[in-house]
Structures are given as structure tokens and as C-alpha cells.
C-alpha positions as CSV (number, residue, x, y, z in Angstrom):
1,M,-13.9,20.4,-66.7
2,T,-14.4,16.8,-65.5
3,S,-14.7,15.8,-61.9
4,E,-11.2,14.3,-62.1
5,E,-9.8,17.5,-63.5
6,L,-11.5,19.5,-60.7
7,I,-10.2,17.2,-58.0
8,A,-6.6,17.5,-59.4
9,Q,-6.9,21.3,-59.5
10,L,-8.3,21.5,-55.9
11,N,-5.4,19.3,-54.8
12,I,-2.9,21.7,-56.4
13,L,-4.6,24.5,-54.3
14,N,-4.3,22.3,-51.2
15,I,-8.1,22.2,-50.7
16,H,-9.0,19.5,-48.3
17,P,-11.5,16.9,-49.7
18,S,-13.8,17.5,-46.8
19,S,-14.3,21.1,-48.1
20,Y,-16.2,19.9,-51.1
21,S,-18.6,17.2,-52.3
22,L,-19.3,16.2,-55.9
23,G,-22.7,14.5,-56.3
24,T,-24.1,14.7,-52.8
25,L,-25.2,17.4,-50.4
26,K,-23.3,17.1,-47.2
27,N,-24.4,18.4,-43.8
28,N,-21.1,20.0,-42.9
29,D,-19.3,23.2,-43.9
30,C,-18.5,22.5,-47.6
31,T,-19.2,23.4,-51.2
32,C,-21.4,20.8,-52.9
33,V,-22.5,20.2,-56.5
34,V,-25.7,18.2,-56.9
35,K,-27.7,17.3,-60.0
36,E,-31.3,18.3,-59.5
37,K,-34.2,18.5,-62.0
38,G,-31.8,18.4,-65.0
39,Q,-29.5,21.1,-63.6
40,W,-26.3,21.1,-61.7
41,T,-26.7,23.2,-58.5
42,V,-23.8,24.5,-56.4
43,Y,-24.4,24.9,-52.7
44,Y,-22.4,26.2,-49.9
45,V,-23.4,24.4,-46.7
46,E,-22.6,26.2,-43.4
47,R,-23.8,25.0,-40.1
48,D,-25.9,22.4,-41.8
49,Q,-27.8,25.0,-43.8
50,P,-27.4,24.8,-47.6
51,S,-27.4,28.0,-49.6
52,I,-27.5,28.0,-53.4
53,L,-24.5,29.7,-55.0
54,S,-25.5,29.1,-58.6
55,S,-27.1,26.6,-61.0
56,F,-25.8,25.4,-64.4
57,L,-27.0,23.3,-67.3
58,T,-23.9,21.3,-67.5
59,E,-21.7,19.5,-65.0
60,E,-18.6,21.0,-66.5
61,E,-19.9,24.6,-66.0
62,A,-20.6,23.8,-62.3
63,Y,-17.1,22.4,-61.8
64,D,-15.5,25.4,-63.5
65,F,-17.6,27.6,-61.1
66,I,-16.4,25.7,-58.0
67,L,-12.8,26.0,-59.0
68,E,-13.2,29.8,-59.5
69,Q,-15.0,30.1,-56.2
70,F,-12.2,28.4,-54.3
71,K,-9.6,30.5,-56.1
72,K,-11.5,33.7,-55.1
73,W,-11.9,32.6,-51.5
74,L,-8.1,31.9,-51.3
75,S,-7.1,35.3,-52.6
């Protein structure tokens, strides 16, 4: 999945854009995907403390994971 496809899917789920960040690690409560050392790492940042949720070899896998996480959290 591309970033555009992910954003479209998150919009369908009514996920506010402040709840995620694609490409940068933010210092507020959100899910972030960042490219580090050749991998795509997904973080959940809570109270300015990032925690790694998972790492992937491709951007697409990371975006698929984020979408599934939001669906899981909403259920």
C-alpha cells in the first residue's frame, strides 16, 4: 500500500491526521512510521515516549501494518 492509499483508508475510518505521521517521529500521541537504517520502523508515541511496534523491510508492509493496527484499535 502506498502512503496515498493509507491516508485514504485512514480517512474512511475517520482517523484524524494528528493520530499518525508518515516519515517523521512526532512528539505527541500518535503512530509514526520512519525509515531508519534501511528499514521502516513503526512507533507508537505516548507522552513523548516512542515505543517500537514493529519493523519492516518495505514501506508498503509498514503501511499495511499501520492500517491493521488502527482497525484493531477501533474494534
